[in-house]
C-alpha positions in Angstrom: 120.9 101.2 117.1 119.0 103.7 115.0 117.3 102.2 111.9 116.0 104.6 109.3 113.8 103.7 106.3 113.7 106.4 103.6 111.2 106.1 100.8 111.7 108.3 97.8 111.1 108.5 94.0 113.5 106.7 91.8 116.1 108.7 90.0 118.7 109.9 92.5 122.3 109.6 91.4 124.8 107.5 93.4 126.4 110.8 94.5 123.0 112.1 95.8 122.4 108.8 97.7 125.8 108.9 99.2 125.2 112.5 100.4 121.9 111.5 101.8 123.5 108.6 103.7 126.3 110.8 105.0 123.9 113.4 106.3 121.4 111.0 107.9 124.2 109.1 109.5 125.7 112.3 111.0 122.3 113.4 112.2 121.6 110.1 113.9 125.1 110.1 115.5 124.5 113.6 116.8 121.0 113.1 118.0 121.4 109.7 119.6 125.2 109.6 120.3 125.0 106.4 118.3 128.2 104.7 117.1 128.5 105.1 113.3 128.8 101.4 112.7 125.5 100.8 114.4 123.4 103.2 112.3 121.3 101.5 109.6 119.7 103.2 106.7 117.4 101.5 104.2 116.6 103.4 101.0 113.5 102.3 99.1 113.1 103.8 95.7 109.6 103.9 94.3 108.5 104.5 90.6 107.0 108.0 90.3 103.8 106.4 89.0 103.3 104.8 92.4 103.4 108.1 94.3 100.5 110.4 94.9 100.6 113.9 96.4 97.2 115.3 97.3 95.5 112.7 95.2 97.5 113.5 92.1 100.0 111.1 90.6 103.6 112.2 90.7 103.7 111.7 86.9 100.9 114.2 86.6 102.6 116.7 88.9 105.9 116.3 86.8 103.8 117.0 83.7 102.3 120.2 85.2 98.9 118.7 85.5 96.9 118.9 88.7 93.6 117.6 90.1 
């Protein structure tokens, strides 16, 4: 049974999350020939202030600031 854990910034709409789940489920089904009902996806949403890219806070990147 494929288990996927996706970590992403908070803010996606329910429709975006649904599209993500649909796409990942289909990809796992195709790649592993897994039964749909056995595919698990855990979505972990993280506040942007807890994410860093290249040592720069995601808040700073959103504000146009860099290191």
